[in-house]
LOKE-170610 format. One record per residue (C-alpha): x, y, z; residue in three letters; residue number from 1. Coordinates in steps of 0.05 Angstrom, whole numbers, plus 5000, padded with zeros to 4 digits. Layout:
// LOKE-170610
r px->X; py->Y; pz->Z; code->Ala; pos->NUM
...
END
This chain:
// LOKE-170610
r px->9025; py->7224; pz->7864; code->Met; pos->1
r px->9019; py->7282; pz->7816; code->Thr; pos->2
r px->8957; py->7286; pz->7774; code->Thr; pos->3
r px->8942; py->7303; pz->7702; code->Ala; pos->4
r px->8921; py->7373; pz->7723; code->Lys; pos->5
r px->8990; py->7383; pz->7754; code->Glu; pos->6
r px->9018; py->7362; pz->7687; code->Glu; pos->7
r px->8981; py->7420; pz->7655; code->Gln; pos->8
r px->9007; py->7469; pz->7708; code->Ile; pos->9
r px->9078; py->7442; pz->7699; code->Ala; pos->10
r px->9072; py->7450; pz->7623; code->Ala; pos->11
r px->9050; py->7522; pz->7632; code->Gly; pos->12
r px->9109; py->7537; pz->7679; code->Lys; pos->13
r px->9157; py->7502; pz->7632; code->Gln; pos->14
r px->9130; py->7541; pz->7573; code->Ala; pos->15
r px->9143; py->7605; pz->7611; code->Asp; pos->16
r px->9212; py->7581; pz->7628; code->Ala; pos->17
r px->9223; py->7565; pz->7554; code->Gly; pos->18
r px->9209; py->7638; pz->7537; code->Lys; pos->19
r px->9265; py->7655; pz->7585; code->Gln; pos->20
r px->9314; py->7607; pz->7551; code->Gly; pos->21
r px->9297; py->7539; pz->7580; code->Gly; pos->22
r px->9248; py->7493; pz->7615; code->Arg; pos->23
r px->9247; py->7454; pz->7680; code->Glu; pos->24
r px->9248; py->7382; pz->7657; code->Ala; pos->25
r px->9270; py->7363; pz->7728; code->Cys; pos->26
r px->9197; py->7359; pz->7749; code->Leu; pos->27
r px->9183; py->7307; pz->7696; code->Asp; pos->28
r px->9246; py->7268; pz->7713; code->Val; pos->29
r px->9229; py->7268; pz->7787; code->Leu; pos->30
r px->9158; py->7247; pz->7774; code->Arg; pos->31
r px->9178; py->7187; pz->7732; code->Val; pos->32
r px->9232; py->7166; pz->7781; code->Leu; pos->33
r px->9185; py->7172; pz->7840; code->Ala; pos->34
r px->9131; py->7132; pz->7804; code->Thr; pos->35
r px->9181; py->7076; pz->7789; code->Ala; pos->36
r px->9204; py->7078; pz->7862; code->Ala; pos->37
r px->9132; py->7071; pz->7887; code->Val; pos->38
r px->9119; py->7011; pz->7841; code->Val; pos->39
r px->9183; py->6977; pz->7865; code->Leu; pos->40
r px->9166; py->6991; pz->7937; code->Met; pos->41
r px->9097; py->6961; pz->7930; code->His; pos->42
r px->9123; py->6901; pz->7892; code->Ala; pos->43
r px->9167; py->6885; pz->7952; code->Val; pos->44
r px->9121; py->6907; pz->8008; code->Ser; pos->45
r px->9065; py->6867; pz->7977; code->Gly; pos->46
r px->9106; py->6805; pz->7992; code->Val; pos->47
r px->9126; py->6827; pz->8062; code->Leu; pos->48
r px->9053; py->6841; pz->8079; code->Gly; pos->49
r px->9029; py->6775; pz->8050; code->Gly; pos->50
r px->9019; py->6706; pz->8080; code->Glu; pos->51
r px->9088; py->6677; pz->8065; code->Tyr; pos->52
r px->9131; py->6632; pz->8107; code->Asp; pos->53
r px->9199; py->6667; pz->8109; code->Phe; pos->54
r px->9233; py->6612; pz->8148; code->Thr; pos->55
r px->9302; py->6604; pz->8118; code->Gly; pos->56
r px->9293; py->6668; pz->8078; code->Tyr; pos->57
r px->9313; py->6717; pz->8133; code->Glu; pos->58
r px->9368; py->6749; pz->8091; code->Arg; pos->59
r px->9320; py->6758; pz->8033; code->Arg; pos->60
r px->9270; py->6792; pz->8079; code->Val; pos->61
r px->9325; py->6841; pz->8100; code->Lys; pos->62
r px->9339; py->6855; pz->8026; code->Ala; pos->63
r px->9264; py->6867; pz->8015; code->Phe; pos->64
r px->9262; py->6916; pz->8073; code->Arg; pos->65
r px->9325; py->6950; pz->8048; code->Ala; pos->66
r px->9290; py->6963; pz->7981; code->Leu; pos->67
r px->9231; py->6993; pz->8019; code->Val; pos->68
r px->9280; py->7038; pz->8056; code->Asp; pos->69
r px->9312; py->7059; pz->7990; code->Ala; pos->70
r px->9247; py->7078; pz->7956; code->Thr; pos->71
r px->9210; py->7112; pz->8014; code->Ala; pos->72
r px->9230; py->7181; pz->7987; code->Trp; pos->73
r px->9181; py->7174; pz->7930; code->Ser; pos->74
r px->9117; py->7199; pz->7964; code->Val; pos->75
r px->9153; py->7259; pz->7996; code->Pro; pos->76
r px->9179; py->7278; pz->7927; code->Val; pos->77
r px->9108; py->7275; pz->7899; code->Phe; pos->78
r px->9085; py->7323; pz->7953; code->Leu; pos->79
r px->9143; py->7370; pz->7940; code->Met; pos->80
r px->9126; py->7371; pz->7866; code->Ile; pos->81
r px->9054; py->7387; pz->7882; code->Ser; pos->82
r px->9074; py->7443; pz->7929; code->Gly; pos->83
r px->9123; py->7470; pz->7877; code->Tyr; pos->84
r px->9067; py->7475; pz->7826; code->Leu; pos->85
r px->9006; py->7494; pz->7867; code->Phe; pos->86
r px->9037; py->7541; pz->7919; code->Leu; pos->87
r px->9077; py->7581; pz->7868; code->Asp; pos->88
r px->9054; py->7654; pz->7878; code->Pro; pos->89
r px->9050; py->7661; pz->7803; code->Ala; pos->90
r px->8996; py->7607; pz->7800; code->Lys; pos->91
r px->8928; py->7636; pz->7818; code->Lys; pos->92
r px->8881; py->7585; pz->7850; code->Ile; pos->93
r px->8812; py->7605; pz->7876; code->Thr; pos->94
r px->8769; py->7564; pz->7922; code->Trp; pos->95
r px->8726; py->7547; pz->7862; code->Lys; pos->96
r px->8787; py->7521; pz->7824; code->Asp; pos->97
r px->8810; py->7481; pz->7885; code->Ala; pos->98
r px->8743; py->7447; pz->7896; code->Leu; pos->99
r px->8713; py->7440; pz->7827; code->Phe; pos->100
r px->8775; py->7428; pz->7786; code->Lys; pos->101
r px->8830; py->7396; pz->7827; code->Tyr; pos->102
r px->8790; py->7362; pz->7882; code->Cys; pos->103
r px->8739; py->7339; pz->7831; code->Arg; pos->104
r px->8793; py->7302; pz->7793; code->Arg; pos->105
r px->8815; py->7265; pz->7855; code->Ile; pos->106
r px->8743; py->7249; pz->7873; code->Leu; pos->107
r px->8730; py->7221; pz->7804; code->Leu; pos->108
r px->8794; py->7179; pz->7810; code->Ala; pos->109
r px->8769; py->7152; pz->7877; code->Leu; pos->110
r px->8702; py->7134; pz->7846; code->Ile; pos->111
r px->8730; py->7104; pz->7782; code->Leu; pos->112
r px->8786; py->7064; pz->7816; code->Phe; pos->113
r px->8774; py->7063; pz->7891; code->Gly; pos->114
r px->8704; py->7032; pz->7887; code->Ile; pos->115
r px->8725; py->6973; pz->7842; code->Pro; pos->116
r px->8788; py->6961; pz->7882; code->Phe; pos->117
r px->8748; py->6959; pz->7947; code->Thr; pos->118
r px->8696; py->6912; pz->7917; code->Phe; pos->119
r px->8750; py->6865; pz->7892; code->Leu; pos->120
r px->8782; py->6862; pz->7961; code->Glu; pos->121
r px->8715; py->6845; pz->7994; code->Ile; pos->122
r px->8698; py->6794; pz->7940; code->Tyr; pos->123
r px->8766; py->6761; pz->7947; code->Lys; pos->124
r px->8753; py->6746; pz->8021; code->Tyr; pos->125
r px->8680; py->6728; pz->8014; code->Val; pos->126
r px->8689; py->6686; pz->7952; code->Gly; pos->127
r px->8621; py->6701; pz->7921; code->His; pos->128
r px->8574; py->6760; pz->7909; code->Phe; pos->129
r px->8523; py->6785; pz->7959; code->Glu; pos->130
r px->8484; py->6850; pz->7956; code->Trp; pos->131
r px->8510; py->6875; pz->8024; code->Trp; pos->132
r px->8579; py->6879; pz->7991; code->Met; pos->133
r px->8556; py->6938; pz->7950; code->Val; pos->134
r px->8539; py->6979; pz->8011; code->Arg; pos->135
r px->8604; py->6959; pz->8046; code->His; pos->136
r px->8643; py->6978; pz->7984; code->Thr; pos->137
r px->8614; py->7048; pz->7983; code->Leu; pos->138
r px->8624; py->7058; pz->8058; code->Val; pos->139
r px->8695; py->7031; pz->8057; code->Tyr; pos->140
r px->8714; py->7075; pz->7998; code->Thr; pos->141
r px->8684; py->7137; pz->8029; code->Ala; pos->142
r px->8721; py->7124; pz->8095; code->Thr; pos->143
r px->8789; py->7111; pz->8063; code->Gly; pos->144
r px->8789; py->7035; pz->8068; code->Arg; pos->145
r px->8803; py->7019; pz->7995; code->Ser; pos->146
r px->8869; py->6988; pz->7973; code->Trp; pos->147
r px->8926; py->7013; pz->8016; code->Ser; pos->148
r px->8959; py->7056; pz->7962; code->His; pos->149
r px->8896; py->7098; pz->7954; code->Met; pos->150
r px->8910; py->7134; pz->8020; code->Trp; pos->151
r px->8951; py->7185; pz->7981; code->Tyr; pos->152
r px->8889; py->7208; pz->7942; code->Leu; pos->153
r px->8853; py->7225; pz->8007; code->Tyr; pos->154
r px->8915; py->7264; pz->8030; code->Leu; pos->155
r px->8923; py->7303; pz->7966; code->Ile; pos->156
r px->8848; py->7317; pz->7964; code->Phe; pos->157
r px->8854; py->7352; pz->8031; code->Ile; pos->158
r px->8916; py->7390; pz->8010; code->Leu; pos->159
r px->8883; py->7413; pz->7946; code->Tyr; pos->160
r px->8821; py->7436; pz->7984; code->Ala; pos->161
r px->8865; py->7476; pz->8032; code->Leu; pos->162
r px->8911; py->7505; pz->7979; code->Thr; pos->163
r px->8878; py->7573; pz->7970; code->Pro; pos->164
r px->8880; py->7585; pz->8045; code->Gly; pos->165
r px->8952; py->7561; pz->8049; code->Ile; pos->166
r px->8971; py->7608; pz->7992; code->Lys; pos->167
r px->8938; py->7666; pz->8027; code->Trp; pos->168
r px->8975; py->7652; pz->8092; code->Leu; pos->169
r px->9041; py->7646; pz->8055; code->Leu; pos->170
r px->9029; py->7713; pz->8021; code->Ser; pos->171
r px->9021; py->7746; pz->8089; code->Lys; pos->172
r px->9076; py->7709; pz->8127; code->Ala; pos->173
r px->9147; py->7733; pz->8136; code->Lys; pos->174
r px->9203; py->7687; pz->8113; code->Ala; pos->175
r px->9224; py->7672; pz->8185; code->Trp; pos->176
r px->9153; py->7650; pz->8201; code->Met; pos->177
r px->9152; py->7601; pz->8143; code->Ile; pos->178
r px->9219; py->7572; pz->8163; code->Trp; pos->179
r px->9195; py->7568; pz->8235; code->Gly; pos->180
r px->9134; py->7528; pz->8214; code->Val; pos->181
r px->9177; py->7483; pz->8171; code->Leu; pos->182
r px->9224; py->7471; pz->8230; code->Phe; pos->183
r px->9167; py->7455; pz->8278; code->Leu; pos->184
r px->9134; py->7407; pz->8228; code->Leu; pos->185
r px->9200; py->7372; pz->8214; code->Ala; pos->186
r px->9221; py->7367; pz->8286; code->Phe; pos->187
r px->9153; py->7348; pz->8315; code->Gly; pos->188
r px->9130; py->7305; pz->8258; code->Gly; pos->189
r px->9196; py->7272; pz->8238; code->Ser; pos->190
r px->9252; py->7276; pz->8289; code->Val; pos->191
r px->9212; py->7263; pz->8352; code->Leu; pos->192
r px->9173; py->7202; pz->8323; code->Pro; pos->193
r px->9239; py->7173; pz->8298; code->Phe; pos->194
r px->9272; py->7184; pz->8366; code->Ala; pos->195
r px->9213; py->7151; pz->8400; code->Glu; pos->196
r px->9215; py->7091; pz->8353; code->Ala; pos->197
r px->9290; py->7082; pz->8364; code->Leu; pos->198
r px->9286; py->7088; pz->8439; code->Ala; pos->199
r px->9220; py->7052; pz->8448; code->Gly; pos->200
r px->9201; py->7110; pz->8494; code->Ala; pos->201
r px->9133; py->7133; pz->8516; code->Ala; pos->202
r px->9095; py->7181; pz->8472; code->Lys; pos->203
r px->9136; py->7244; pz->8462; code->Ile; pos->204
r px->9108; py->7267; pz->8396; code->Ile; pos->205
r px->9091; py->7341; pz->8398; code->Ala; pos->206
r px->9059; py->7342; pz->8329; code->Ile; pos->207
r px->9021; py->7286; pz->8294; code->Pro; pos->208
r px->9065; py->7251; pz->8243; code->Val; pos->209
r px->9016; py->7273; pz->8189; code->Gln; pos->210
r px->9045; py->7342; pz->8198; code->Gly; pos->211
r px->9106; py->7321; pz->8159; code->Val; pos->212
r px->9064; py->7316; pz->8096; code->Tyr; pos->213
r px->9047; py->7389; pz->8103; code->Val; pos->214
r px->9122; py->7400; pz->8112; code->Phe; pos->215
r px->9136; py->7368; pz->8044; code->Tyr; pos->216
r px->9081; py->7408; pz->8011; code->Tyr; pos->217
r px->9106; py->7474; pz->8040; code->Leu; pos->218
r px->9178; py->7457; pz->8022; code->Leu; pos->219
r px->9156; py->7454; pz->7949; code->Gly; pos->220
r px->9135; py->7526; pz->7957; code->Tyr; pos->221
r px->9205; py->7544; pz->7981; code->Val; pos->222
r px->9235; py->7519; pz->7916; code->Tyr; pos->223
r px->9181; py->7552; pz->7875; code->Ala; pos->224
r px->9201; py->7621; pz->7901; code->Val; pos->225
r px->9276; py->7607; pz->7908; code->Arg; pos->226
r px->9321; py->7649; pz->7864; code->Lys; pos->227
r px->9338; py->7612; pz->7801; code->Lys; pos->228
r px->9413; py->7612; pz->7794; code->Glu; pos->229
r px->9461; py->7562; pz->7763; code->Arg; pos->230
r px->9486; py->7516; pz->7818; code->Arg; pos->231
r px->9518; py->7454; pz->7786; code->Pro; pos->232
r px->9562; py->7444; pz->7848; code->Trp; pos->233
r px->9500; py->7442; pz->7892; code->Glu; pos->234
r px->9466; py->7391; pz->7848; code->Gly; pos->235
r px->9527; py->7346; pz->7846; code->Gly; pos->236
r px->9536; py->7349; pz->7922; code->Ile; pos->237
r px->9463; py->7335; pz->7936; code->Cys; pos->238
r px->9456; py->7277; pz->7888; code->Leu; pos->239
r px->9521; py->7247; pz->7914; code->Gly; pos->240
r px->9496; py->7253; pz->7985; code->Ala; pos->241
r px->9430; py->7223; pz->7964; code->Phe; pos->242
r px->9462; py->7160; pz->7936; code->Phe; pos->243
r px->9508; py->7155; pz->7996; code->Leu; pos->244
r px->9449; py->7160; pz->8043; code->Leu; pos->245
r px->9412; py->7104; pz->8005; code->Leu; pos->246
r px->9473; py->7059; pz->8011; code->Val; pos->247
r px->9478; py->7072; pz->8085; code->Leu; pos->248
r px->9403; py->7060; pz->8095; code->Gln; pos->249
r px->9405; py->6994; pz->8057; code->Met; pos->250
r px->9468; py->6971; pz->8091; code->Gly; pos->251
r px->9441; py->6986; pz->8160; code->Ser; pos->252
r px->9384; py->6937; pz->8146; code->Arg; pos->253
r px->9434; py->6880; pz->8151; code->Phe; pos->254
r px->9462; py->6902; pz->8219; code->Leu; pos->255
r px->9445; py->6859; pz->8279; code->Glu; pos->256
r px->9393; py->6889; pz->8324; code->Gly; pos->257
r px->9366; py->6940; pz->8274; code->Tyr; pos->258
r px->9293; py->6925; pz->8262; code->Asp; pos->259
r px->9260; py->6992; pz->8252; code->Leu; pos->260
r px->9211; py->6997; pz->8194; code->Asp; pos->261
r px->9224; py->7060; pz->8153; code->Met; pos->262
r px->9168; py->7111; pz->8146; code->Ala; pos->263
r px->9154; py->7171; pz->8102; code->Tyr; pos->264
r px->9161; py->7216; pz->8163; code->Ala; pos->265
r px->9228; py->7192; pz->8189; code->Tyr; pos->266
r px->9290; py->7236; pz->8181; code->Pro; pos->267
r px->9329; py->7189; pz->8133; code->Pro; pos->268
r px->9269; py->7189; pz->8086; code->Thr; pos->269
r px->9259; py->7264; pz->8094; code->Leu; pos->270
r px->9332; py->7278; pz->8081; code->Leu; pos->271
r px->9337; py->7233; pz->8020; code->Ser; pos->272
r px->9275; py->7265; pz->7989; code->Ala; pos->273
r px->9302; py->7336; pz->8000; code->Val; pos->274
r px->9371; py->7317; pz->7974; code->Leu; pos->275
r px->9341; py->7287; pz->7910; code->Leu; pos->276
r px->9294; py->7344; pz->7898; code->Phe; pos->277
r px->9347; py->7397; pz->7912; code->Asp; pos->278
r px->9398; py->7361; pz->7868; code->Gly; pos->279
r px->9350; py->7356; pz->7809; code->Ala; pos->280
r px->9328; py->7428; pz->7819; code->Trp; pos->281
r px->9399; py->7454; pz->7822; code->Ala; pos->282
r px->9423; py->7415; pz->7762; code->Leu; pos->283
r px->9363; py->7441; pz->7722; code->Ser; pos->284
r px->9394; py->7510; pz->7729; code->Arg; pos->285
r px->9449; py->7489; pz->7680; code->Arg; pos->286
r px->9443; py->7470; pz->7607; code->Gly; pos->287
r px->9371; py->7492; pz->7604; code->Thr; pos->288
r px->9378; py->7515; pz->7532; code->Ser; pos->289
r px->9395; py->7443; pz->7512; code->Arg; pos->290
r px->9333; py->7419; pz->7547; code->Ile; pos->291
r px->9289; py->7470; pz->7513; code->Ser; pos->292
r px->9318; py->7449; pz->7445; code->Gln; pos->293
r px->9298; py->7377; pz->7459; code->Gly; pos->294
r px->9368; py->7348; pz->7459; code->Thr; pos->295
r px->9368; py->7327; pz->7531; code->Phe; pos->296
r px->9345; py->7254; pz->7523; code->Arg; pos->297
r px->9328; py->7240; pz->7595; code->Leu; pos->298
r px->9285; py->7302; pz->7596; code->Gly; pos->299
r px->9252; py->7283; pz->7530; code->Gln; pos->300
r px->9234; py->7214; pz->7555; code->Phe; pos->301
r px->9208; py->7241; pz->7621; code->Ala; pos->302
r px->9165; py->7293; pz->7588; code->Met; pos->303
r px->9134; py->7241; pz->7542; code->Ala; pos->304
r px->9124; py->7189; pz->7597; code->Phe; pos->305
r px->9103; py->7236; pz->7654; code->Ser; pos->306
r px->9029; py->7241; pz->7634; code->Pro; pos->307
r px->9023; py->7166; pz->7647; code->Leu; pos->308
r px->9049; py->7170; pz->7719; code->Cys; pos->309
r px->8983; py->7183; pz->7755; code->Phe; pos->310
r px->8950; py->7124; pz->7720; code->Gly; pos->311
r px->9010; py->7080; pz->7736; code->Ile; pos->312
r px->9004; py->7098; pz->7809; code->Tyr; pos->313
r px->8930; py->7082; pz->7809; code->Leu; pos->314
r px->8932; py->7017; pz->7770; code->Met; pos->315
r px->8998; py->6982; pz->7785; code->His; pos->316
r px->8970; py->6945; pz->7846; code->Pro; pos->317
r px->8919; py->6911; pz->7800; code->Val; pos->318
r px->8976; py->6871; pz->7768; code->Phe; pos->319
r px->9010; py->6857; pz->7835; code->Leu; pos->320
r px->8946; py->6834; pz->7868; code->Asn; pos->321
r px->8928; py->6791; pz->7807; code->Leu; pos->322
r px->8992; py->6751; pz->7816; code->Phe; pos->323
r px->9002; py->6755; pz->7891; code->Tyr; pos->324
r px->8931; py->6744; pz->7916; code->Lys; pos->325
r px->8894; py->6709; pz->7860; code->Phe; pos->326
r px->8946; py->6669; pz->7822; code->Leu; pos->327
r px->8990; py->6659; pz->7884; code->Lys; pos->328
r px->9053; py->6675; pz->7845; code->Ile; pos->329
r px->9102; py->6725; pz->7873; code->Ser; pos->330
r px->9175; py->6745; pz->7879; code->Ile; pos->331
r px->9183; py->6687; pz->7928; code->Met; pos->332
r px->9173; py->6638; pz->7871; code->Asn; pos->333
r px->9238; py->6663; pz->7839; code->Phe; pos->334
r px->9308; py->6680; pz->7858; code->Arg; pos->335
r px->9314; py->6750; pz->7887; code->Phe; pos->336
r px->9350; py->6781; pz->7827; code->Tyr; pos->337
r px->9298; py->6752; pz->7780; code->Val; pos->338
r px->9234; py->6761; pz->7819; code->Gly; pos->339
r px->9244; py->6834; pz->7838; code->Val; pos->340
r px->9256; py->6862; pz->7768; code->Pro; pos->341
r px->9205; py->6814; pz->7738; code->Leu; pos->342
r px->9147; py->6837; pz->7780; code->Phe; pos->343
r px->9169; py->6909; pz->7778; code->Phe; pos->344
r px->9165; py->6906; pz->7702; code->Cys; pos->345
r px->9099; py->6870; pz->7703; code->Ile; pos->346
r px->9067; py->6923; pz->7748; code->Ala; pos->347
r px->9101; py->6984; pz->7719; code->Phe; pos->348
r px->9094; py->6970; pz->7645; code->Phe; pos->349
r px->9027; py->6935; pz->7652; code->Gly; pos->350
r px->8999; py->6996; pz->7688; code->Ala; pos->351
r px->9032; py->7042; pz->7636; code->Ala; pos->352
r px->8998; py->7004; pz->7579; code->Ala; pos->353
r px->8931; py->7005; pz->7616; code->Ala; pos->354
r px->8938; py->7080; pz->7628; code->Thr; pos->355
r px->8954; py->7093; pz->7556; code->Trp; pos->356
r px->8892; py->7055; pz->7534; code->Ile; pos->357
r px->8848; py->7090; pz->7586; code->Ala; pos->358
r px->8873; py->7158; pz->7563; code->Arg; pos->359
r px->8846; py->7143; pz->7493; code->Leu; pos->360
r px->8776; py->7154; pz->7523; code->Ile; pos->361
r px->8768; py->7231; pz->7520; code->Pro; pos->362
r px->8728; py->7241; pz->7585; code->Pro; pos->363
r px->8777; py->7198; pz->7626; code->Ile; pos->364
r px->8836; py->7234; pz->7595; code->Arg; pos->365
r px->8805; py->7303; pz->7608; code->Lys; pos->366
r px->8775; py->7293; pz->7677; code->Tyr; pos->367
r px->8815; py->7237; pz->7711; code->Val; pos->368
r px->8880; py->7215; pz->7679; code->Leu; pos->369
END
C-alpha cells in the first residue's frame, strides 16, 4: 500500500511532468484500483478463512476463490508504484530520510492501528479484559502478529529502510546486471515455487518467495528510468492481455482437479500486475495535456481520492471484522451477487469515510495518513 508520503513524492513528480506538458495520473488511477481490489479480496477471503459450513455451496466457494485470483495483482502493483517513486534516480533519499521520515510514518501507523487491532483480536477470543493482554498485544504487534493485512507494513518498512542502499547499488550497476537480478528473482521466487505447487514436488525453490517482492520494487525502478514515449498500442495490448488473463484465471477455478490457491508470487499474478502497470504507464504517454488541464475525469477522481487509499487499506478490515466476527453477518447471509458488492461497499466506503475524518486531525494527516 502506498503511503501519504508517497503521495507527496508523486505530486512532486507530477508537477514536474506538468511543466513538461502533462502529468502522470496513471499512478493515482493504479493506486485507487489496487486499493479497491485489496478490499474486495479481503471481503471474500475473510469468508473463506472463517468458520463457515460450505456444504452445498461448493460452486460459490469456487467463485470466491476466483475473485481472490482476480485481485491478487493489487499488492504487486502497490510495490511497483513504491519502487517507481522511491527508486527514481531523480529522487534523492538519504539514510536519515529513509529512517526518520518514511520508516517513521510506517512505525506510527503500526502503533496507531496495529496495537488496537491486535488487542481486539485477543479480546475477541478471551471475551474479557485481563492485564496480561496488554503485554501480549505489544509483543504480537512488534513481532508481526497483528491483523493479517498489516504484514504489508512490515514489508514496506524494510524496503524503505533499505532504499538508500538499493539506490546506490542501482546507480553503480550495469543494465544487464539489473535485468539479471530481476530474472533470478522472478525465476527463483515465482516460477519455481509455482512449479513446485503444481507438481507437488519436493523443495526446489532456489530463492525464498519473499524475493519476488524485491522484484516488484525493482521493476518500479525500471519504469521510472524508462524512456517516456507515446505508446498507445502498447497500452492497449497490455490492458487487453490483462483482462484476458483475469478471465482465464477465474475460469480455471471452475475446472475439475484445479485446487491451487493463488499467491502474490505466482507467475499469473506477476504477469497480471506487470501487464496492468505497463498498460497504464504506456497509455499515460498519450493525451497528457488533457490530464494536466483537468479534463480527464478518471484522472481527476483518482487524484482526489488517492490520498485516502492508505487509510482505506489500514481500516477496511475493521468493518469486515465487525460484521464477520462480532455480528456474525457475512456474504454467506446473502445471495452471491448481493453479498459481494454489499460488503465491498461497506468496507471500502466505510474506511474511506473514517480516513477522511481521521485526516481532519492535523498530526495524523501530517505524520500517518
